One Martini backbone bead per residue (centre of mass of N, CA, C, O) as a GRO file, in nm:
protein
  267
    1MET     BB    1  -0.353   2.329   3.245
    2ARG     BB    2  -0.140   2.168   3.490
    3ILE     BB    3  -0.151   1.979   3.789
    4ARG     BB    4   0.047   1.913   4.024
    5SER     BB    5   0.127   1.746   4.317
    6ASP     BB    6   0.218   2.037   4.456
    7GLY     BB    7  -0.004   2.256   4.315
    8THR     BB    8   0.121   2.340   4.060
    9ALA     BB    9   0.139   2.510   3.753
   10THR     BB   10   0.138   2.402   3.401
   11ASP     BB   11   0.216   2.384   3.083
   12VAL     BB   12   0.083   2.236   2.784
   13TYR     BB   13   0.250   2.076   2.539
   14PRO     BB   14   0.272   1.966   2.246
   15PRO     BB   15   0.355   1.716   2.082
   16ARG     BB   16   0.576   1.633   1.842
   17TRP     BB   17   0.382   1.505   1.631
   18TYR     BB   18   0.200   1.755   1.610
   19ARG     BB   19   0.410   1.958   1.505
   20VAL     BB   20   0.475   1.800   1.248
   21VAL     BB   21   0.191   1.794   1.126
   22LEU     BB   22   0.151   2.104   1.121
   23THR     BB   23   0.390   2.168   0.937
   24VAL     BB   24   0.300   1.998   0.695
   25ALA     BB   25   0.026   2.141   0.657
   26ARG     BB   26   0.147   2.422   0.588
   27TYR     BB   27   0.298   2.331   0.333
   28ILE     BB   28   0.045   2.237   0.187
   29VAL     BB   29  -0.091   2.510   0.177
   30LEU     BB   30   0.125   2.641   0.000
   31ALA     BB   31   0.104   2.445  -0.241
   32LEU     BB   32  -0.200   2.491  -0.302
   33SER     BB   33  -0.174   2.797  -0.348
   34VAL     BB   34   0.016   2.786  -0.587
   35GLY     BB   35  -0.180   2.630  -0.767
   36MET     BB   36  -0.401   2.850  -0.766
   37ILE     BB   37  -0.231   3.078  -0.887
   38VAL     BB   38  -0.158   2.938  -1.152
   39TRP     BB   39  -0.447   2.893  -1.249
   40ILE     BB   40  -0.543   3.187  -1.250
   41THR     BB   41  -0.325   3.297  -1.439
   42ARG     BB   42  -0.373   3.122  -1.686
   43ASP     BB   43  -0.680   3.191  -1.729
   44THR     BB   44  -0.650   3.497  -1.742
   45VAL     BB   45  -0.459   3.520  -1.988
   46ALA     BB   46  -0.659   3.329  -2.168
   47GLY     BB   47  -0.971   3.411  -2.099
   48VAL     BB   48  -1.080   3.223  -1.870
   49SER     BB   49  -1.347   3.116  -1.693
   50LEU     BB   50  -1.357   2.990  -1.374
   51LEU     BB   51  -1.667   2.932  -1.344
   52SER     BB   52  -1.653   2.737  -1.617
   53SER     BB   53  -1.453   2.553  -1.437
   54PRO     BB   54  -1.476   2.254  -1.288
   55GLY     BB   55  -1.184   2.202  -1.197
   56TYR     BB   56  -1.143   2.458  -1.026
   57MET     BB   57  -1.384   2.428  -0.835
   58ARG     BB   58  -1.283   2.163  -0.711
   59TYR     BB   59  -1.010   2.264  -0.616
   60GLN     BB   60  -1.108   2.494  -0.429
   61LEU     BB   61  -1.278   2.317  -0.248
   62GLY     BB   62  -1.044   2.139  -0.145
   63VAL     BB   63  -0.872   2.367  -0.030
   64CYS     BB   64  -1.077   2.483   0.174
   65LEU     BB   65  -1.114   2.219   0.334
   66PHE     BB   66  -0.818   2.203   0.421
   67PHE     BB   67  -0.812   2.468   0.573
   68LEU     BB   68  -1.022   2.382   0.785
   69CYS     BB   69  -0.861   2.139   0.890
   70ASP     BB   70  -0.617   2.308   0.984
   71ILE     BB   71  -0.772   2.468   1.196
   72VAL     BB   72  -0.861   2.227   1.365
   73LEU     BB   73  -0.572   2.134   1.426
   74GLU     BB   74  -0.488   2.392   1.583
   75THR     BB   75  -0.694   2.365   1.823
   76PHE     BB   76  -0.549   2.114   1.962
   77GLY     BB   77  -0.299   2.309   2.062
   78VAL     BB   78  -0.511   2.427   2.249
   79PRO     BB   79  -0.630   2.482   2.528
   80PHE     BB   80  -0.945   2.417   2.622
   81GLY     BB   81  -1.003   2.701   2.772
   82ARG     BB   82  -0.891   2.866   2.486
   83ARG     BB   83  -1.048   2.799   2.219
   84TRP     BB   84  -1.267   3.016   2.189
   85ARG     BB   85  -1.070   3.249   2.183
   86TRP     BB   86  -0.913   3.154   1.936
   87VAL     BB   87  -1.151   3.156   1.740
   88ARG     BB   88  -1.216   3.458   1.767
   89ASN     BB   89  -0.926   3.557   1.676
   90HIS     BB   90  -0.965   3.349   1.398
   91LEU     BB   91  -1.226   3.415   1.227
   92LEU     BB   92  -1.118   3.523   0.959
   93PHE     BB   93  -0.978   3.248   0.869
   94VAL     BB   94  -1.242   3.094   0.860
   95LEU     BB   95  -1.394   3.264   0.646
   96VAL     BB   96  -1.171   3.246   0.412
   97SER     BB   97  -1.204   2.914   0.402
   98VAL     BB   98  -1.459   2.936   0.267
   99PRO     BB   99  -1.645   2.813  -0.015
  100TRP     BB  100  -1.803   3.058  -0.172
  101LEU     BB  101  -1.835   2.979  -0.468
  102SER     BB  102  -1.987   2.715  -0.415
  103LEU     BB  103  -2.218   2.835  -0.250
  104PHE     BB  104  -2.324   3.027  -0.470
  105GLY     BB  105  -2.381   2.802  -0.675
  106TRP     BB  106  -2.583   2.633  -0.500
  107CYS     BB  107  -2.769   2.909  -0.448
  108HIS     BB  108  -2.788   3.087  -0.708
  109VAL     BB  109  -2.578   3.325  -0.701
  110GLU     BB  110  -2.540   3.634  -0.850
  111LEU     BB  111  -2.237   3.762  -0.993
  112SER     BB  112  -2.018   3.965  -1.078
  113PRO     BB  113  -1.721   3.946  -1.232
  114SER     BB  114  -1.562   4.115  -1.025
  115VAL     BB  115  -1.657   3.970  -0.766
  116SER     BB  116  -1.578   3.685  -0.849
  117TYR     BB  117  -1.274   3.744  -0.880
  118LEU     BB  118  -1.234   3.837  -0.584
  119VAL     BB  119  -1.325   3.571  -0.439
  120LYS     BB  120  -1.083   3.393  -0.532
  121PHE     BB  121  -0.874   3.551  -0.320
  122ILE     BB  122  -0.961   3.490  -0.026
  123PRO     BB  123  -0.780   3.235   0.050
  124MET     BB  124  -0.504   3.402   0.049
  125ILE     BB  125  -0.514   3.501   0.341
  126ARG     BB  126  -0.437   3.233   0.464
  127THR     BB  127  -0.163   3.216   0.325
  128GLY     BB  128  -0.035   3.465   0.459
  129TYR     BB  129  -0.045   3.351   0.747
  130VAL     BB  130   0.133   3.101   0.693
  131VAL     BB  131   0.381   3.252   0.592
  132ALA     BB  132   0.434   3.399   0.858
  133LEU     BB  133   0.479   3.144   1.029
  134VAL     BB  134   0.709   3.016   0.864
  135THR     BB  135   0.903   3.255   0.876
  136GLY     BB  136   0.923   3.263   1.190
  137ALA     BB  137   1.043   2.964   1.205
  138LEU     BB  138   1.311   3.014   1.018
  139THR     BB  139   1.353   3.269   1.211
  140SER     BB  140   1.488   3.450   1.503
  141ASN     BB  141   1.457   3.719   1.357
  142ARG     BB  142   1.225   3.962   1.374
  143ALA     BB  143   1.312   4.160   1.152
  144VAL     BB  144   1.340   3.957   0.921
  145SER     BB  145   1.053   3.847   0.936
  146LEU     BB  146   0.910   4.118   0.884
  147LEU     BB  147   1.042   4.178   0.611
  148ALA     BB  148   0.939   3.925   0.464
  149VAL     BB  149   0.640   3.994   0.490
  150TYR     BB  150   0.654   4.264   0.336
  151VAL     BB  151   0.761   4.153   0.069
  152MET     BB  152   0.524   3.955   0.017
  153TRP     BB  153   0.301   4.166   0.027
  154THR     BB  154   0.401   4.336  -0.210
  155ALA     BB  155   0.405   4.112  -0.426
  156ALA     BB  156   0.104   4.034  -0.398
  157SER     BB  157  -0.016   4.309  -0.470
  158VAL     BB  158   0.103   4.330  -0.755
  159TYR     BB  159  -0.001   4.066  -0.870
  160PHE     BB  160  -0.313   4.087  -0.813
  161GLY     BB  161  -0.346   4.371  -0.928
  162SER     BB  162  -0.268   4.296  -1.222
  163LEU     BB  163  -0.493   4.094  -1.272
  164MET     BB  164  -0.736   4.281  -1.221
  165PHE     BB  165  -0.652   4.498  -1.426
  166PHE     BB  166  -0.661   4.313  -1.675
  167VAL     BB  167  -0.959   4.223  -1.657
  168GLU     BB  168  -1.083   4.522  -1.662
  169GLU     BB  169  -0.907   4.674  -1.903
  170SER     BB  170  -0.863   4.503  -2.168
  171PRO     BB  171  -1.155   4.537  -2.306
  172VAL     BB  172  -1.136   4.890  -2.291
  173ASN     BB  173  -0.811   4.915  -2.299
  174PRO     BB  174  -0.561   4.965  -2.534
  175GLN     BB  175  -0.306   4.980  -2.339
  176VAL     BB  176  -0.401   4.687  -2.242
  177ASP     BB  177  -0.239   4.414  -2.415
  178SER     BB  178  -0.115   4.286  -2.144
  179TRP     BB  179   0.007   4.156  -1.853
  180ALA     BB  180   0.276   4.310  -1.854
  181THR     BB  181   0.145   4.589  -1.845
  182ALA     BB  182  -0.003   4.544  -1.575
  183MET     BB  183   0.255   4.490  -1.411
  184TRP     BB  184   0.383   4.765  -1.461
  185TRP     BB  185   0.159   4.935  -1.340
  186ALA     BB  186   0.169   4.813  -1.051
  187SER     BB  187   0.466   4.875  -0.987
  188VAL     BB  188   0.454   5.185  -1.030
  189SER     BB  189   0.222   5.238  -0.828
  190MET     BB  190   0.376   5.140  -0.575
  191THR     BB  191   0.604   5.377  -0.617
  192THR     BB  192   0.442   5.653  -0.693
  193LEU     BB  193   0.525   5.754  -1.004
  194GLY     BB  194   0.366   5.654  -1.226
  195SER     BB  195   0.185   5.605  -1.541
  196SER     BB  196   0.113   5.580  -1.887
  197VAL     BB  197  -0.119   5.414  -1.778
  198ASP     BB  198  -0.466   5.447  -1.791
  199ALA     BB  199  -0.746   5.438  -1.612
  200VAL     BB  200  -1.108   5.368  -1.706
  201THR     BB  201  -1.197   5.224  -1.458
  202ALA     BB  202  -1.303   5.195  -1.140
  203THR     BB  203  -1.123   4.958  -1.056
  204GLY     BB  204  -0.855   5.077  -1.155
  205ARG     BB  205  -0.856   5.329  -0.975
  206VAL     BB  206  -0.871   5.184  -0.704
  207LEU     BB  207  -0.609   5.023  -0.739
  208GLY     BB  208  -0.426   5.270  -0.755
  209VAL     BB  209  -0.482   5.372  -0.468
  210ILE     BB  210  -0.401   5.119  -0.311
  211LEU     BB  211  -0.107   5.087  -0.415
  212SER     BB  212  -0.010   5.367  -0.328
  213GLY     BB  213  -0.071   5.332  -0.025
  214GLU     BB  214   0.114   5.086   0.017
  215GLY     BB  215   0.373   5.226  -0.070
  216LEU     BB  216   0.373   5.444   0.159
  217MET     BB  217   0.386   5.216   0.391
  218LEU     BB  218   0.614   4.997   0.293
  219LEU     BB  219   0.876   5.129   0.180
  220PRO     BB  220   0.984   5.265   0.450
  221VAL     BB  221   1.055   4.994   0.585
  222PHE     BB  222   1.306   4.933   0.418
  223THR     BB  223   1.467   5.183   0.496
  224VAL     BB  224   1.475   5.129   0.801
  225TYR     BB  225   1.612   4.854   0.789
  226VAL     BB  226   1.872   4.933   0.640
  227THR     BB  227   1.962   5.152   0.837
  228ASN     BB  228   1.977   4.969   1.088
  229ALA     BB  229   2.180   4.765   0.973
  230VAL     BB  230   2.412   4.966   0.924
  231GLN     BB  231   2.438   5.075   1.213
  232THR     BB  232   2.495   4.802   1.349
  233ARG     BB  233   2.752   4.737   1.189
  234GLU     BB  234   2.911   4.989   1.273
  235ARG     BB  235   2.910   4.939   1.578
  236ARG     BB  236   3.052   4.665   1.570
  237GLY     BB  237   3.308   4.766   1.428
  238ALA     BB  238   3.389   4.978   1.642
  239MET     BB  239   3.413   4.780   1.881
  240ALA     BB  240   3.626   4.595   1.754
  241LEU     BB  241   3.842   4.818   1.705
  242ASP     BB  242   3.865   4.912   2.002
  243SER     BB  243   3.955   4.634   2.119
  244PHE     BB  244   4.212   4.614   1.937
  245ARG     BB  245   4.352   4.894   2.027
  246ARG     BB  246   4.351   4.806   2.308
  247PRO     BB  247   4.576   4.765   2.541
  248ALA     BB  248   4.732   4.546   2.720
  249ALA     BB  249   4.817   4.456   3.028
  250GLY     BB  250   5.098   4.455   3.186
  251PRO     BB  251   5.298   4.342   3.440
  252ALA     BB  252   5.347   4.618   3.575
  253GLU     BB  253   5.050   4.710   3.588
  254GLU     BB  254   4.946   4.468   3.749
  255LYS     BB  255   5.133   4.512   3.997
  256LYS     BB  256   5.035   4.803   4.057
  257THR     BB  257   4.739   4.730   4.104
  258GLU     BB  258   4.789   4.537   4.343
  259THR     BB  259   4.930   4.746   4.526
  260ASP     BB  260   4.700   4.951   4.540
  261GLY     BB  261   4.501   4.750   4.666
  262ASP     BB  262   4.659   4.692   4.929
  263VAL     BB  263   4.670   4.985   5.032
  264ALA     BB  264   4.365   5.025   5.048
  265GLU     BB  265   4.313   4.802   5.255
  266ASN     BB  266   4.499   4.909   5.485
  267THR     BB  267   4.344   5.191   5.497
   0.00000   0.00000   0.00000
């Protein structure tokens, strides 16, 4: 808050250059995240362990450090008296931006392959938050923005779920012969229709439950949005048709209305 000369308080908004820098930083976050997703997908399909890839470990370390710098940059746009509250409210995004894989490697902490693979996706939570912010900035319609977030959340769940299912099931499940099969399994599980591919590992079964639960929660949102959009369009069309059919008042009717008004005033 800033106190004016007349004693009133006003909010202090960040300068324009700060908003431009913050917007550029968010797009850089999205670009770095896409690079991380492509790297993880390529090595997963090829059967390469990301922990044994020094190039990926350095890349993820750099991405996480940039995420932390982006969070620090965001704090400068918050009034000084509210910064600690802002940090507490965004503590989750601070934690997911920490380079945990590098820290575990430096501390010689041994993790199982499943846990290690899951840790790789932790920084993507920060990416989802930035995607929501960018989507909200690109559209002024709150419903459209919320629908876009739901669509991206559904796509991300299917995508990452298929990768984890492929990593866990392909070595022991003959039905999972390619990543395309795992993608089909994840897509069908999200729609709660069931798949001909059966999970044989505990991780695969848990993923099936999670994807089915997300499908039960997210898919009805699309139905509600489409129904609301159709009803809104029908109401607007009916109002436009009603205004078109309503005849305009002629000169005689206007004169009669004026005469009735004068009589009422005299009375």
